[in-house]
N, C-alpha and C positions, 0 to 999 in steps of 0.2 A: 344548598338542603335535594337532598334523593328522600323521597316518599316515603321513607318512614319517617322519618324528624319532623314531616311534613306536618304526619301526622301529629305525628303526637307532640309540636305544642301547639298544637290546638286539641287538643282536646282536651290537656289539662288545662285551658284555657274556660273551655264549657266547663268542667265540673263545677266550679260556682258558682256560674249562670244556673245550671242544671239544679244541683242541689237549693239554690232560691228559691227555680220555680217552684219543687215542690212543698219543702218544707211552708212555701206562701197557699197550699190548698186549704179552703178555710174548713174546720175541722164539719160543721156543719152543711156544708153543700158539697160534700167528695165524693156525695152518687151522686153527684151532675151528668145530666146526660147531655152532648149537642141533641144527640138525634137519640129516638128512642132503640137502632139496633148500638148505637155507637157502645162503645165500652165509656166504663162510668170516671174524673179525673184521679178514681183510689186505682182502681183499674190499668188505666195507666200508665199513671206513675209508678207502681207494680213494677211498670208491665220492660220502665227505661230500667229499672235496679234485676231484673232479672238479665238482661239482651247486655249492660254492659256488664253483669257480675259473668256471665259468659265467653263472652268477646278476648275479656282477661287471662279469662281461665283457657281460651280455647290457646291463646297468644304464645301461651307462657306452654303448651303440652305439645303444640304444634298438629290439637285437631279441637274441633264442635263437637260438642252435646246440648242439647236442650233438653236442660230439666228442669218442667213449669213448680210451680210451689205457691203452697197460697198466701194469698197475700197479709202481712201482720193487719190488726183494723185500730193501727191508726199513724196520722199522718207523722208523726215524733218517729212513732217504729219505722214508718217507710223512708224516714230522712236516716235513724240511725245502724240501718241494713245499709243503704246508696253511701252513706262514709265507707261502710266498712266493708262491701266489694265498688260502688264506683268511684273512686277515688285510687280504683288500679292503677288508673294515669300516670301515678308515683311510681306501684310499684313497676311497669315498663320498663318509667321514665332511668330508674333506677338504674336500670338490669338494661340498657337500650342493645344490646345484644344474650340479652339471654331468648330471645324471637327472629325466627323470616318475620318476612318483611316484602315478597312477590310479588310484582306489579304485574308478575301473569296468572298468578291464586293460585299459582300449580308451584308445589314445590324446591 
């Protein structure tokens, strides 16, 4: 198994687990912070969605661009966005040859 196959296999396993964790954030506690300087549970969940979305788009385009977007107003909306963006691993898996994967980090 090459690095690309290893990455895709493990990411495909992690998508359902990550979705489950995000979906279990209680609405009444989603502003919880482990420390006053830490991000809230909602902010962390939204960051995961943005990062995975950027990763999928970057792998498809061959270049990475970070776009910070304001988070949705509910856990349900974050889960819906994760379903739309986070499951991009499936999109990458279908077109396994559609992106380059280098062990050196260079094209």
